[in-house]
DSSP file (Angstrom, degrees, kcal/mol; ACC not computed):
  #  RESIDUE AA STRUCTURE BP1 BP2  ACC     N-H-->O    O-->H-N    N-H-->O    O-->H-N    TCO  KAPPA ALPHA  PHI   PSI    X-CA   Y-CA   Z-CA
    1    1 A M              0   0    0      0, 0.0     2,-0.2     0, 0.0     0, 0.0   0.000 360.0 360.0 360.0 146.8   92.3   90.4   97.6
    2    2 A S        -     0   0    0      1,-0.1     2,-0.2     0, 0.0     3,-0.1  -0.490 360.0 -90.8 -94.2 167.5   91.3   93.9   98.7
    3    3 A R        -     0   0    0     -2,-0.2    -1,-0.1     1,-0.1     2,-0.1  -0.478  48.0 -96.8 -77.4 146.8   93.1   96.2  101.1
    4    4 A V    >>  -     0   0    0     -2,-0.2     3,-1.0     1,-0.1     4,-0.8  -0.402  29.7-134.2 -64.2 136.6   92.2   96.0  104.8
    5    5 A T  G >4 S+     0   0    0      1,-0.2     3,-0.5     2,-0.2    -1,-0.1   0.818 100.0  61.1 -67.5 -31.6   89.7   98.7  105.7
    6    6 A W  G 34 S+     0   0    0      1,-0.2    -1,-0.2     2,-0.1    -2,-0.1   0.741 101.0  55.4 -71.0 -19.0   91.5   99.9  108.8
    7    7 A K  G <4 S-     0   0    0     -3,-1.0    -1,-0.2     1,-0.1    -2,-0.2   0.779 101.0-147.0 -78.9 -27.2   94.5  100.9  106.8
    8    8 A G    <<  -     0   0    0     -4,-0.8    -1,-0.1    -3,-0.5    -2,-0.1  -0.189  39.2 -31.9  84.1 177.1   92.5  103.1  104.4
    9    9 A P        -     0   0    0      0, 0.0     2,-0.3     0, 0.0    26,-0.1  -0.377  69.8-106.1 -71.6 148.3   93.2  103.7  100.7
   10   10 A F        +     0   0    0     24,-0.2    26,-2.8    -2,-0.1     2,-0.3  -0.573  44.9 168.1 -76.6 131.3   96.7  103.6   99.5
   11   11 A Q        -     0   0    0     -2,-0.3     2,-0.2    24,-0.2    26,-0.1  -0.996  38.6-111.8-141.0 142.1   98.3  107.0   98.6
   12   12 A D     >  -     0   0    0     -2,-0.3     4,-1.8    20,-0.2     3,-0.2  -0.525  23.9-135.2 -70.0 136.0  101.9  107.9   97.8
   13   13 A I  H  > S+     0   0    0      1,-0.2     4,-2.1    -2,-0.2     5,-0.2   0.865 103.4  55.3 -63.3 -37.7  103.3  110.1  100.6
   14   14 A K  H  > S+     0   0    0      1,-0.2     4,-2.1     2,-0.2    -1,-0.2   0.882 106.2  51.6 -64.5 -37.9  104.9  112.5   98.2
   15   15 A L  H  > S+     0   0    0      2,-0.2     4,-2.1     1,-0.2    -1,-0.2   0.919 109.3  49.5 -63.9 -43.5  101.5  113.1   96.4
   16   16 A V  H  X S+     0   0    0     -4,-1.8     4,-2.3     1,-0.2    -2,-0.2   0.897 111.2  49.3 -63.7 -40.9   99.8  113.9   99.7
   17   17 A K  H  X S+     0   0    0     -4,-2.1     4,-2.2     1,-0.2    -1,-0.2   0.894 109.5  51.9 -66.1 -39.8  102.5  116.3  100.7
   18   18 A Q  H  X>S+     0   0    0     -4,-2.1     5,-1.7     1,-0.2     4,-0.5   0.906 112.6  45.0 -63.6 -41.3  102.4  118.1   97.4
   19   19 A I  H ><5S+     0   0    0     -4,-2.1     3,-0.6     2,-0.2    -2,-0.2   0.909 114.1  48.2 -70.1 -42.4   98.6  118.6   97.6
   20   20 A K  H 3<5S+     0   0    0     -4,-2.3    -2,-0.2     1,-0.2    -1,-0.2   0.871 116.7  41.9 -67.5 -36.8   98.6  119.8  101.2
   21   21 A Q  H 3<5S-     0   0    0     -4,-2.2    -1,-0.2    -5,-0.2    -2,-0.2   0.454 103.6-129.4 -90.5  -0.4  101.4  122.3  100.7
   22   22 A N  T <<5 +     0   0    0     -3,-0.6    -3,-0.2    -4,-0.5    -4,-0.1   0.882  57.1 146.9  53.0  43.6  100.0  123.5   97.4
   23   23 A K      < +     0   0    0     -5,-1.7     2,-0.6    -6,-0.2    -1,-0.1   0.286  29.8 120.8 -87.1  10.5  103.4  123.1   95.7
   24   24 A V        +     0   0    0     -6,-0.5     4,-0.1     1,-0.2    -5,-0.0  -0.652  32.4 170.3 -81.0 119.9  101.6  122.2   92.5
   25   25 A K  S    S-     0   0    0     -2,-0.6    -1,-0.2     2,-0.4     3,-0.1   0.909  72.8 -27.4 -91.3 -70.8  102.6  124.6   89.7
   26   26 A N  S    S+     0   0    0      1,-0.4    19,-0.4    18,-0.0     2,-0.3   0.781 121.8   3.2-110.8 -60.2  101.1  123.2   86.5
   27   27 A Y        -     0   0    0     17,-0.1     2,-0.5    19,-0.0    -1,-0.4  -0.890  58.2-129.1-131.6 158.2  100.9  119.4   86.7
   28   28 A I  E     -a   46   0A   0     17,-1.1    19,-3.2    -2,-0.3     2,-0.5  -0.950  24.4-142.4-105.5 125.6  101.4  116.6   89.2
   29   29 A K  E     -a   47   0A   0     -2,-0.5     2,-0.5    17,-0.2    19,-0.2  -0.766  17.4-165.3 -90.1 131.1  103.6  113.8   87.9
   30   30 A I  E     +a   48   0A   0     17,-3.1    19,-2.4    -2,-0.5     3,-0.1  -0.967  25.2 163.1-123.5 122.1  102.5  110.4   89.1
   31   31 A W        +     0   0    0     -2,-0.5     2,-1.1    17,-0.2    -1,-0.1   0.706  65.8  76.1-101.4 -30.3  104.6  107.3   88.9
   32   32 A K    >   -     0   0    0      1,-0.2     3,-1.2     2,-0.1    36,-0.2  -0.713  56.8-179.3 -88.1 100.1  102.6  105.1   91.4
   33   33 A R  T 3  S+     0   0    0     -2,-1.1    36,-2.5     1,-0.2    37,-0.3   0.563  72.2  71.4 -78.2  -8.2   99.5  104.1   89.5
   34   34 A G  T 3  S+     0   0    0     34,-0.2    -1,-0.2    33,-0.1   -24,-0.2   0.506  71.5 113.5 -84.8  -4.5   98.2  102.2   92.5
   35   35 A S    <   -     0   0    0     -3,-1.2    33,-1.8     1,-0.1     2,-0.3  -0.419  68.6-123.0 -69.5 142.4   97.4  105.4   94.4
   36   36 A V  B     -C   67   0B   0    -26,-2.8     2,-0.5    31,-0.2    31,-0.2  -0.646  19.7-117.9 -89.4 142.7   93.7  106.0   95.0
   37   37 A I        -     0   0    0     29,-2.9    28,-2.3    -2,-0.3     2,-0.2  -0.682  38.9-176.6 -81.0 124.6   92.1  109.3   93.8
   38   38 A T    >   -     0   0    0     -2,-0.5     3,-1.6    26,-0.2     4,-0.2  -0.549  42.6 -89.3-114.0-179.1   90.7  111.3   96.7
   39   39 A Q  G >  S+     0   0    0      1,-0.3     3,-1.2    -2,-0.2    -2,-0.0   0.746 117.5  68.5 -65.2 -24.8   88.8  114.6   97.1
   40   40 A S  G 3  S+     0   0    0      1,-0.2    -1,-0.3     3,-0.0    -3,-0.0   0.670  95.6  56.4 -70.6 -14.1   91.9  116.7   97.2
   41   41 A F  G X  S+     0   0    0     -3,-1.6     3,-1.9    19,-0.1    18,-0.3   0.513  75.5 123.3 -92.8  -6.5   92.7  115.9   93.6
   42   42 A I  T <  S+     0   0    0     -3,-1.2    18,-0.2     1,-0.3     3,-0.1  -0.333  79.2  14.5 -63.0 131.9   89.4  117.2   92.2
   43   43 A G  T 3  S+     0   0    0     16,-2.4     2,-0.3     1,-0.3    -1,-0.3   0.470 101.0 118.9  85.6   3.1   89.9  119.8   89.5
   44   44 A K    <   -     0   0    0     -3,-1.9    15,-2.3    15,-0.2     2,-0.5  -0.684  59.5-134.2-101.2 154.6   93.6  119.1   89.0
   45   45 A V  E     - B   0  58A   0    -19,-0.4   -17,-1.1    -2,-0.3     2,-0.3  -0.939  28.4-173.0-106.1 126.4   95.4  117.9   85.9
   46   46 A V  E     -aB  28  57A   0     11,-2.9    11,-2.0    -2,-0.5     2,-0.6  -0.841  22.7-136.0-119.3 156.4   97.9  115.1   86.5
   47   47 A L  E     -aB  29  56A   0    -19,-3.2   -17,-3.1    -2,-0.3     2,-0.5  -0.960  22.4-160.2-111.3 115.9  100.4  113.3   84.4
   48   48 A I  E     -aB  30  55A   0      7,-2.6     7,-2.4    -2,-0.6     2,-0.4  -0.838  12.5-134.4-102.8 130.0  100.3  109.6   84.8
   49   49 A Y  E     - B   0  54A   0    -19,-2.4     5,-0.2    -2,-0.5   -16,-0.1  -0.686  18.4-175.4 -85.5 127.7  103.3  107.5   83.8
   50   50 A N        -     0   0    0      3,-2.0    -1,-0.1    -2,-0.4     4,-0.1   0.236  61.4 -86.5-107.0  13.9  102.5  104.4   81.7
   51   51 A G  S    S+     0   0    0      2,-0.1     3,-0.1     1,-0.0    -2,-0.1   0.153 123.2  39.1 104.2 -18.1  106.0  103.0   81.5
   52   52 A K  S    S-     0   0    0      1,-0.5     2,-0.3     0, 0.0    -3,-0.1   0.629 121.8  -7.7-127.6 -46.9  107.0  104.9   78.4
   53   53 A L  S    S-     0   0    0     -5,-0.1    -3,-2.0     0, 0.0    -1,-0.5  -0.929  71.5 -91.7-149.8 172.0  105.6  108.5   78.7
   54   54 A F  E     -B   49   0A   0     -2,-0.3     2,-0.4    -5,-0.2    -5,-0.2  -0.724  31.5-156.4 -93.0 137.4  103.3  110.7   80.7
   55   55 A K  E     -B   48   0A   0     -7,-2.4    -7,-2.6    -2,-0.4     2,-0.2  -0.937  19.0-122.1-113.3 135.3   99.6  111.0   79.8
   56   56 A K  E     +B   47   0A   0     -2,-0.4     2,-0.3    -9,-0.2    -9,-0.2  -0.491  32.3 179.0 -74.3 143.0   97.5  114.0   80.8
   57   57 A F  E     -B   46   0A   0    -11,-2.0   -11,-2.9    -2,-0.2     2,-0.5  -0.944  19.5-150.1-150.2 125.3   94.4  113.3   82.8
   58   58 A Y  E     -B   45   0A   0     -2,-0.3     2,-0.5   -13,-0.2   -13,-0.2  -0.838  20.9-140.0 -96.5 127.8   91.9  115.8   84.3
   59   59 A I        +     0   0    0    -15,-2.3   -16,-2.4    -2,-0.5     2,-0.2  -0.759  24.5 175.2 -96.4 127.6   90.3  114.6   87.5
   60   60 A T    >   -     0   0    0     -2,-0.5     3,-1.2   -18,-0.2     4,-0.2  -0.600  49.0 -91.0-116.7-178.6   86.6  115.2   88.1
   61   61 A R  G >  S+     0   0    0      1,-0.3     3,-1.1    -2,-0.2   -19,-0.1   0.764 119.8  65.4 -66.4 -25.8   84.2  114.1   90.9
   62   62 A L  G 3  S+     0   0    0      1,-0.2    -1,-0.3     3,-0.0    -3,-0.0   0.695  93.4  61.2 -70.5 -18.4   83.3  110.9   89.0
   63   63 A H  G X  S+     0   0    0     -3,-1.2     3,-1.6     2,-0.1   -26,-0.3   0.441  73.1 126.2 -90.1  -0.1   86.8  109.6   89.3
   64   64 A L  T <  S+     0   0    0     -3,-1.1   -26,-0.2     1,-0.2     3,-0.1  -0.323  73.7  19.2 -62.0 137.5   86.8  109.4   93.1
   65   65 A G  T 3  S+     0   0    0    -28,-2.3    -1,-0.2     1,-0.3     2,-0.1   0.203 100.3 108.3  89.6 -16.3   87.7  106.1   94.6
   66   66 A Y  S <  S-     0   0    0     -3,-1.6   -29,-2.9   -29,-0.1    -1,-0.3  -0.415  70.7-112.3 -85.9 168.7   89.4  104.8   91.4
   67   67 A K  B >   -C   36   0B   0    -31,-0.2     3,-1.3    -2,-0.1     4,-0.3  -0.712  20.0-120.2-100.0 155.0   93.1  104.3   91.0
   68   68 A F  G >  S+     0   0    0    -33,-1.8     3,-1.4    -2,-0.3     4,-0.3   0.834 109.1  63.3 -62.3 -33.2   95.3  106.3   88.7
   69   69 A G  G >  S+     0   0    0    -36,-2.5     3,-0.6     1,-0.3    -1,-0.3   0.679  88.4  69.6 -68.0 -17.6   96.3  103.3   86.7
   70   70 A E  G <  S+     0   0    0     -3,-1.3    -1,-0.3   -37,-0.3    -2,-0.2   0.676 101.6  45.5 -74.1 -15.6   92.8  102.6   85.6
   71   71 A F  G <  S+     0   0    0     -3,-1.4     2,-0.4    -4,-0.3    -1,-0.2   0.419 107.3  58.3-108.1  -0.5   92.8  105.6   83.3
   72   72 A C  S <  S-     0   0    0     -3,-0.6    -1,-0.2    -4,-0.3     2,-0.1  -0.909  75.7-148.6-134.7 105.4   96.2  105.2   81.7
   73   73 A F        -     0   0    0     -2,-0.4    -3,-0.1     1,-0.1   -23,-0.0  -0.429   7.8-158.4 -78.5 146.9   96.7  102.0   79.7
   74   74 A T  S    S+     0   0    0     -2,-0.1     2,-0.4    -5,-0.1    -1,-0.1   0.616  72.6  66.4 -97.5 -16.0  100.2  100.5   79.5
   75   75 A R  S    S-     0   0    0      0, 0.0     2,-0.5     0, 0.0    -2,-0.1  -0.863  78.6-127.1-113.1 144.0   99.6   98.4   76.4
   76   76 A K        -     0   0    0     -2,-0.4     2,-0.5     2,-0.0    -2,-0.0  -0.749  21.6-143.1 -89.3 126.2   99.0   99.6   72.9
   77   77 A Y        -     0   0    0     -2,-0.5     2,-0.4     2,-0.0    -1,-0.0  -0.775  17.4-170.7 -92.3 126.2   95.8   98.1   71.3
   78   78 A S        -     0   0    0     -2,-0.5     2,-0.4     2,-0.0    -2,-0.0  -0.961  19.6-131.0-119.4 134.9   96.1   97.4   67.6
   79   79 A V        -     0   0    0     -2,-0.4     2,-0.5     1,-0.0    -2,-0.0  -0.683  21.1-137.0 -83.4 130.3   93.2   96.4   65.5
   80   80 A K        -     0   0    0     -2,-0.4     2,-0.3     1,-0.0    -1,-0.0  -0.772  15.6-140.1 -92.9 128.0   93.9   93.3   63.4
   81   81 A E        -     0   0    0     -2,-0.5     2,-0.4     1,-0.0    -1,-0.0  -0.631  12.4-125.8 -88.0 141.9   92.6   93.5   59.8
   82   82 A K        -     0   0    0     -2,-0.3     2,-0.6     1,-0.0    -1,-0.0  -0.681  20.3-129.6 -84.7 138.2   91.0   90.6   58.1
   83   83 A K        -     0   0    0     -2,-0.4     2,-0.1     3,-0.0     3,-0.1  -0.789  26.0-152.1 -89.8 122.5   92.6   89.6   54.8
   84   84 A G        -     0   0    0     -2,-0.6     2,-0.2     1,-0.1    -1,-0.0  -0.414  25.1 -90.1 -88.9 167.0   89.9   89.2   52.1
   85   85 A K        -     0   0    0     -2,-0.1     2,-0.3     1,-0.1    -1,-0.1  -0.536  41.7-120.5 -76.0 142.4   90.0   87.0   49.1
   86   86 A K        -     0   0    0     -2,-0.2     2,-0.4    -3,-0.1    -1,-0.1  -0.625  22.4-127.7 -83.1 140.0   91.4   88.6   45.9
   87   87 A K        -     0   0    0     -2,-0.3     2,-0.7     2,-0.0    -1,-0.0  -0.727  14.2-140.4 -88.3 134.4   89.2   88.8   42.9
   88   88 A N              0   0    0     -2,-0.4    -1,-0.0     1,-0.1    -2,-0.0  -0.851 360.0 360.0 -95.5 119.0   90.5   87.4   39.7
   89   89 A N              0   0    0     -2,-0.7    -1,-0.1     0, 0.0    -2,-0.0   0.402 360.0 360.0 -99.7 360.0   89.6   89.5   36.7
């Protein structure tokens, strides 16, 4: 289900305060991955927490409307190798 339109997009209150007051020194650390990226984040570098460590992410105009969690995966993808038949010499 989607969020009700009259409530608007979800944003963490601490993030909004940091952006409005320009208290951002180098990076913004983000733990709430469900927050929506708005215009105030354009051109900023954020650190998104994936459950283990923070990943750097540069926000451009193309990322507007998406959530922070969509760009930082929580699971490690491993490629499974096929075992071939051994040749008998």
